[in-house]
N, C-alpha and C positions, 0 to 999 in steps of 0.2 A: 675279267671276274666282275661279279656283283659283289660290291663292297658291304653290302648288308649281311646276304645270305651266304655269301663266301662262295657260291656256287662259279662253276667255270664255263664258260662257251664252249661249244664245238668247235673244231679245228684240226688240223692236220695232225694226224698222233706219229707222223712220222719227222716232223720237223723240228728244228733246234739250231744246228748249224748249220754252216754253210758248204760243208764237205760230205761227201758221200761216206754213209757209214756202214759197219757191217749190221745185219739182222740183229745179231745176238750179243753183239758187243764184247766185253769180257766174258770168258768162259773160266770155268774150273781149271780146266787145263793151262789158261795164263796165268792164275794165280799159283797155282800149286802142281807145277809141271813136274815133281816127282812120286805124286800121291798115284797109289794103286789105279790103274786104269783095266775097268771091267767090260768096255763095250766090246771088245774081241767075243764076249761071251752071249752078248745080246743081239750080235750079227744074225741076218735072216728071219729076222720078226721073233727071237726066242724072247721068252717074257724073263724077267727078273724077280716076278712075285712068286714067292713059294707057295702061296695058297692056290693056286691053280685058276683056272676057268670057270670052275662048277662052284667056286665058294661063293656065297650069297652073304654080304656081310650084314646088310639089313635084317636079313633074316636073323643072323646072329644076335645081332644087336637087341630086334626085340626079344628075345630068350635071356637077355641080361637080367640079374637081380640088381636093379636101379638103386634100391633104397641102402642095399646091403654096399655097394661099391660108393654112395655118397658118404656112408658112414664111416667108411675105409679112408675116403677123402679128407673127412672133418677129423677123425684122430691123427692123421699124418700131420695135419698143420702144426701139433702142438709136441709131436714127438722129434725132437731135436737131436740131431746125431750128430757125435764127435769130429766125424770129417768134414763136416761143412754146417755150422752150429745155427740156429735159425737167429734173425736178429728179433731181439725182444722175445725171445722164447718161440717165435711164430712165422711160419713159413708163408703165410698168407699172402702178404706184399709179395713176395718173390715169385708164388706163384700167379699173381696179378702181371706179373711183369711178363712172365713165360709166356701166358695166354695171349697179351695183348700184342706181342712180338711175332708170335705166331699166327695172328689174325692181321696185324697192321700192316702187311705188307700188300695187300690189296690195293690196286688202284685201278679207278673206273676207267682210265684210257682203254685198254685192252680187257680188262676184267681179271689179269693174273695176277699172282700173289694171293694171300689168305690162307687160312688154317684148315682149307680144305682136303688136303691130302698128307700131312704132316712132313712139311717140307724143313721145318726147323730141325729136322733129323739130320740133312744133309749139306755139304756145301753147296753153294758158298752160304746160306744162312746162317750153319751152324758155328761159323767162325767169322763173320760180320764184328765190327768193332761194337755196333750197337748191341750185341747178344752176348755180351760179354760174361762169363760165367753162368750163363743158362744152360750149360753142359752140365751143370751140377742139380740145376732144376729137375732135369730130365731123367738123372740118375736117381733121384730121390724116389721119383715115380716108378720106377722098374719095379720093384716088389709088388706094387697093385696091379702094373700091365702084367707082372707075369702072372699073377693071382686069377686074375678076368680074361686072360689070354685073347683068343677072336673074338669075343664078344664085346671086345671096346676097344677101338683102333685109336693110335697115339693120336691123331688126328682130333679125333671126339674127347680125347681123354686130356690134351689140352687146356682145351676150352671148359669143358665140365669143371676141371680142377679149379680154374679161374674163378667159377661160379660158386663154388663151394668156397673157396677162399674169401669171397665178398661177404657169402653168408656168414661164416665162421666169426669175421669181424663186424657184423652188424650191419653188414649194407646192403643196399635196396637189389633185387635180383628180377628181370623182366621176364626170363624162362631160358629153357636150353632148347635146342633141336639138334638129336644126333642124325648119324648117318654119312659122315664123312670117312670115307673109306682109302685106308692107307695107300700109298705106293711105294716103291721099296728102290727105286733110285731117282738121283736130283732131276727135276722138270728143267727144260730148256726154256730159260726165262731171259729178255734182255733187261737188263741190271743196269746198263753204262757203259761206257766205253772210256773211261778214267782207269789210268793205271797207279792211281794211290787210292789207299782208304783215307777215312776220313782222318784217322788218328796220326796219317801222315802226312797232314797240311794238303790233301786233294783242295782244289777250289771248289766254292758254291757253286750251286747250278742258275743260281739267280744273283745277277750283277748286272742292275739298270745302269749304273755308270759304263761299263762295257758292253750294253746293248744285249746282254745273255739273257735269255729268259729259260723255262725249265721244258726241257725235252721232254715232249710227249712221247709214247704213255708213263714215262718214270712220273714219281710221285714225291720221293725223298728227297733231300735239300743236297746231300751230300753222298758220297759212294759210301755204303757201310752202315747208312744211319735210315731207321726205320721211318722217322717224321722231319724233325730239324733238330739243327745244332743248340741243346739248351743254352750254351754259353752267349750265343747270338750269331747273328750272320757270318761266317767266315772266322767265330770266336770273336768279335766283338760286341760287349756288353754294353756297350754306351748306344748300339744302334737299336732302339727300342722299336723304331718305326718301322725298320726292316725285320726286326725279328714277328711284330705283330702280321708284317705282307708274308713273310716266309710261312708262319703257321697257316693262315688265312689260305694261300695257296695249296701249301700240301695235306693240309686235312680237306678241301675241296677236292681234292683230286684222289681222296680215300672217300669219298661219298660223305663226308661231313659238312652240314654249316657250321654258322658261327654258334649256335647255339649248343649243338652237340658239341663242337670243338672246346668251348669255355667247360661245358658238363664234364667231359671225358678227361679234361686235364686236372679239371680239380678233385675230382672223382678218384682218379689214379694217384694223385698226389695227396689226399687225404690218407694213404697207407703208407707206411714204411720209409726208407729213406734213399739217398743215393750215396755210391760210394767212391770216396775218392782220400781215402786213409794214407797213401804212401806215393811215391811217385812210379808212374807207369813202368819205365825202364826196368825195374827190379822184377817184374812179372815176367811169366814164360809166353810162348808163343799160342797163336789160335789152335783150338784142337784138329784141324786139318793138315798142318803143320808140324806137330810135336810127336814128339820121340813114341815109338812103338809102346812102351812099356807102360806109358802112361793111360793106355786102355781107350783112348779119344777124349780125354781130358786135357783141357789147356789153359792158359792164362797162369790163375793162380791156384799152384797143387803143393806148396810148401804147409806143412801140418802146424808147425810153429805160428807163422804169420796169420793162420786163418784161426787159428786157439784165439789169437791177440785179437781177431777183427780187422787186421791189418789188409782189407782188402779195396782194391781200388776196380773201376768197369768204365763209368762215364768221367770219372776225374773229379766230379764234385762230390761233396762230402757233408752227409748230414741229413734229419729227418724234414719234410714241409711242415710238420704241425706236431703238436705237443701230446697227441694221441695217436700214436703211428699205426697202431693195431685195434684201432675203433673208429668206427664210422661215425661222421658228425659234420658240423660246421666251422671246427676249428681250423680250416685249412683257408677259408675266406676271412675268419675273425680274424687271424693273424696277418693276413697280407695288407687288411685295410686297416689294423689296429696300429701298426707300427712303421716311422719311414725305414729306409734300408739302406746299407752303403755296401759298396762295393768291396768284398774281399779276394782273398784267392786261398783255395783249400790246400790242404797238406799236398796232395797230388799237381797242385797247380794251377788249378782251374778258376776260371773267375765265375764266382756268386753272391749274392746278395743278402746281406746277417742283418736282422732288427739291430736298429740303436736303441741302447739302453733297454732290453728285454726284461721283464720281469722274470723272477726266477720259476713260478708256476706256469708261466708260458714256453719252458723251456723243454725241450724232450728227453725222455728216459736215455742214456747211452744204450747202444744196440747189443754190449756183451753185460753191463751193471748197472740194472736197476736202480741203484742208489745213487747214482750219479745223474746228473743235470747238464745237458749240453745244450748250445745255441740252436734255434730252428733254421733252418736257410730258404731261400727261392732262388729260383734260376732267372734268367733273363727272361727267359719263355713265361713263367708264373708272372714276373713283372708286369709283361706284358699285357696280362688279363686287367691289369690297372691302369694302363697308362693308354692303352689303345681305346677309344672314344665308346668303339661301337662293343668292344668286348667287356669294357667296365662297367656299362649299361648292364649286360645280361649278368655279370659279378654282382653288382649292386644287389640286384633282383634274389639272384641265390643265395647270397649273404644273410637276407632277410625274408627269406621265405625257405626254409628247409625241405619242405614238401615239395616245392616245385623243383629243387635241386635231386631231392630223391630221384623223382620222376623222369626226369632229363638224363639222370645219368643213368639209370639202369635200363632207359629205352635206346641211348646212344652207345651202351656196351652190348646191348643184345644185338643191336644194327651193326656194331664192330665185327663183332663175332659171327656173325649168319650174311654178312652182305654177300659172300660169293657163293653161298649154298643155291641161289636161286629160287625157284618158285616154293611157297610155304609147303606143298603136296610133299616133298623132299625130306621134311621134317620127320624126326622119328622121337618117340619117348615121351614120358608121362606128362613133361614140363613144356611142352609146345604151347605157348600163347593162344587163345583162340581167336584173338583182335587180330583183323589182316592190316596191313602195314604197307603204305602207299608203295615205299621201296620193294616190297614184294614183289611188285609188277601183278597185282589181282586178278584173275580171270574168272567170270562168274562159269557155273558149270553148264556145259552144254548137254544135249540131246543126241542120242545116238541115230540117225535115218534109217529107213527100210532101205534093203537094195534096191527094190523097185524104184523108190525116189530119187535113189543115186544114180540109176542109170538113166532114168527119165530126164534128168537135170542136164547129166551129161549130153545126151542127146540134144537138147536143146539149145545148150552152149554153141555144138558143132554146128547150128543151125542158125546162129546169131549174128552172121558176119564177121565175128572177131575174128584175127587172124592165130595160127598156129604161134607166131612169135609174142603177138600180144599177150597171150593167156599164160604162154611160157615165163614171159617177163614178169606179170602181175605175181603170180605164185613164185617166183623165187624172189622175189621183193619182199614179198610177207616172210618166206620161210628164211632164208640166207640170213638175216640179222642176229640168228641164233650164233651164241658162244659159248663153247663147253667150257671156258674159264672160269664162270660164274652165273652157267646156265638162264642168261637175259636171252631176251629177244625171240625168235621163230613164231609160226604161223598161228599159235594158238592166242585168240585176242583178238587178231585181224586187225592189228593194230597199224597197219601198212595204210588203213582208211580213216585214221588220225592224225593230229599234231605230234610229233612232226617231222613221221616219216612220208605222210603223203605228199609232203613237197621238198624231200630233197630231192637234186639234181638226177642224182644216179636214177631213180625209179622211172625217171620220165612223166615227170606229175600229168601233165595232159594226158597223154597216154592214157596212164594210169586211171586217173578220174573216169576215162572214158570206159573201160573195161569195169571197175567195181559199178558204175552207174547202171551197165547192161545186166552184170551179175547180182545184183540187189532185185532185179525187176525179173529176175529168173527163178532165183533160188528157192521161193514158195516157204518152207519151214526150215530148211537150213538154216543154219548159221552162216555169216557172212565168211568166218573162217573156213568154215568147211567147203563153202562153194568157193572160194579162190584155191584152195588146192586139188579139189575135184577137176575146178577147170582146166587148171594146169595140167593133172594129170589125163584127161580127156583128151587135149592137145596131142600130149606127147605120143598115146597110143594110136593118134590118128597119123600124126607123123610117121609115127614106126611102120604103120599096116600102108600108108603110100610108098616107103622104101620096100614094102615087099614081106613084112615081117609081122606077123599078130604078136602082140606083146601086151601084159597087164601092169600098169605102176599100180603097186600093192600100198593105196596111202590109208592110213585109216580117217574115222568120223567121230563125231561126239564133241568137237572144239565148242567154247564158248567166244562170244563176243563183249570184249573189254571195252568200257566208256571212254571216254575222254576225261573223265573226274577218276577215273581208275589208272591214268596216265599221266605222269611227273614228267612234262614235257623235256625239263632241262635234263634231266637223267637219264632219258633217252637220246638225246641229240648225241652223246658219246657212240652210238651203236652207229651213226651215220659212217659210211666206208669213205675214207678218204679216196681208196683206190678199190675196185672188185675185178680182178682180172678176169673172173668167171663172165662176165660182162663187159670185159675191155673197156672198164672207165678207171680213168684218173683223172681228177680234179686238177693237177699241175703238176710237175715235175716235181720229186720231193728229192729228201737227202738219202733214202734207201730205195735201191735198185728197184724198178716197178715187179721183177719176177720175184724178188725178195716179198714184197707185200703179197703176192699171191699166195708164197708159201703159208706166211704167214694167217693169211684170211682161211687157208684151207686147214692148217693146224688150228685154229679157234673153231673151226667148225667140226673138227673131231674126224677129219678124213683123211685115207691113206692118199699114198701116192697115184696108186690106179684109180682109185675113185674121182681124186681132183683131176686127173690126166684125162679119163672118159667125161666127166661132167664140163669140161671146156671145150672138146670136142663135140659134143654133142648140143650142147647151147651156141657154137659158131652155126653147126648147122641146120641148127632151127631160126636163125636170125635172130638170137636173143641178146644183142648188142646193145648196150644202154647208146642212147641218141639214135638209132638206127644207121648208124655210120657207117657198117657195112666192112669195118675193119675186122680180120680174121675171118670172116665170112667166105669159107675158101672152097664154094661150092656154087655151080652153076644152077641148084635147085633149092635154094634156102626154104624152109619150112620142111623138109624130109630128112626124116631121122636115118642119116649114113655115117659111113666114116670118111665121108670127101674132106673133111678137115685134115685127116692124117694122113690120106694117100696124095694133096694135094700140097700138103707142106713139105712133104721128105721127098717131092720128086724132083729128080734130078734135071730133070728140063727147065726148071726154074732157078734165076739166078738172082736173088735179094740183096737190096743196096737200103742205105739208110736216106729219106726223105733229108734233103738238106737243112731246113728251117725247123727241124722237129724235136731237136736238142735230142736225137737217138733215141726217139719215143714211137717214131713211125718208120713202117719200111715197104718200100714197094719191090714186087715179084713180078719179073718180065722173063719171057718169053726167051731163051740162050741164044737161041736161032734168029728169032727176027726182032728182037728188041721190044716186041710190043707188050705193052702193061695188062699185068694177069690180076693181080691181087694187091691189096693193101691188108698190112698187118701193123702191129705193134710187138713190144718186147715178150709181152705176156704169151704171145703165139708162136715166135720164133723160138723160145726158150725152150720148147719140146721138140726141134732139132738141132739145138746148140747144145744142149748138157746132155751128158753121154747117158746120165741115168733116166732122165725123163725120155730121149729117144728111143730108148730101149722098149720103156714102155710104150710109146707111140708105134714103135714098129709093130709091136703085137696086134693093136687095133689097125693098122693098116693094110696087114694082109687080107689078101682076097677071101681066105677063107675064115676070118674074125668077123664078116658083116653081122653076123646075127649075133656073136660074142659082143660085138661092140652094142646092138640095140639093147640086148638084155640086161649087160652092166649098166650101162645108161639109166636105163628103167631102176633098176635097182639102188643105184645111187641117188636118184633123183627122189624116190621115195624116201631115203635114208634121211636127205635133207628136209623133203616136207615134215615128217615125223619127229623130227631133232629133240624137239621140245614137250613129247606127250607123256610128261610124267605123270600127268593125272590116271593115264593108264598102267605104266611101268608102276608106279608104285599103291596102286590102288590095293593090291592084295597084302601089304603092310600095313595096312589101316582098318582092316578087319576085326 
């Protein structure tokens, strides 16, 4: 990690422990085995989405009365309800926390998490200790969601409500982009392997003394947290150096540098209070494990306790500033004005209290504005004062309110939109005009004529470049796409820029040769189009060589990004540790190779048949990293055939482990002669070993499926090439 910027270097997204772990870690069934299981109703591809396949959320959002919705949200901020009264008569801080925790699960390692699909409604997030009592925030929003219905998703509503909350208290907002479509079931995400939550004493994930590092792709410091333990590492308030370390690491893994970390911490804590008014054991369980009659509520449900304000969430009690519903500079003013002493909250949590605080610097009581109570700081807040780098930034913000305003507004916007992908996916009247580097901007392209396309493809096939080389270059460009945060992909042709052009998986020397040749042949085509079209031409030729005419229907009109439009550190996390499609594995990992293939296919938005046919086709085309030949189970590499599946399932072949490979490489020998026939990896043999994958592989190995295989491969290949063409799919929403 860079100590100044808080950025993290690329690395294995699956390393952390020394033992093989499950791809999924702990799942909802582990935590709540008695909860209702609806999976039986979604078997066979049945959708849980009540809106149906024809529902167009973007179109519905564009028909929203946006100003009326914001007016209703603004009114809600001060419409305090008896069943959950607003602290200080204003729900703004509560809704900021709701929005923050919806977006704050995003992590750069695999792009998963974030607010993009409204996952806070479902387990495990709806029952994470760090999300305590946010069930009430969502219920407060229900009348508004009910009113506007399909025109505003829960996912968009969470974030927009956070924006309105900030505006209603005089805070700065950079903008808002809508377009997040709801899902109706929990997403499958690796949240960790621990068997306890943070409130149950689970160990911290970073412990230098024990040689423990934070397991990628995770970002939170303990199971059930969004970021860090505010009391300190493992609840130790005296370890402020460890506190700063944890903050720097976790925020970096959520795409934030030091300045953004300070701005978000200070800006978020300018509002509201923490809750630790009573010992936590006096409260109920999380919503997912509560009684049926509570209707999805958990934690605090007793009306008398709620009315008194006896609320415990984090266990820390009190406001950070004397103006908890008003934006301004009081957070930093108080942080630096006073010395602080360590105390415990009524719930028993460690926190820091100003020594000899003046009356006017005290905060109003959350229920009785006539009373004044001391403010407080958490150990995380104290790190902004004690860590040298954080302190420099904090002092600058203390002395320059305009700088804090701008930094917080931009960091909040990034927090809430980091998982939305290209700016073209943003909808609504408050989308900022400015292009931001973290949005991975790509200049608009031009659509070439069909004649130019065909002329270019003919020149490519006469260039001396092989089918394998052309397909590998196209795959290297397009397969970076991940549908978790909609980053990567072929648009922009960043495969020719740093850091992608140097990735080992891309065979850099070979890639440079291909790119140089295509650049000389492309004429007026963009490099992004040229790379994809060259790959498509190679697939079409390979199919023809196998006796089948097929068209790879890829789009054109891509633009070319520049190095200046590419944040090198930000793109490092997209480098694959393993790519089973190209039979690439950097080194043996803590997760099985076949699990990493499944994970990558999921990030690319592929189905089981699509993944299967792509692996088989790429092997037949010889498109394996390093040109190792592993998995190329054919005597005619470069021809698009189903030979991979035919030979993999051939009962005349006996497979065994290559002794020094660590069960990563296998040799296939003729059962009768013992002669070596093939070399393969776990990413190959899994299609014969796993019963479900074998069932699909058998379809493609059948004699009558040769043409089906070629057509299915061409379709799946085109899907990968066009996965990031949001400039086309969203064009109609911006007219």
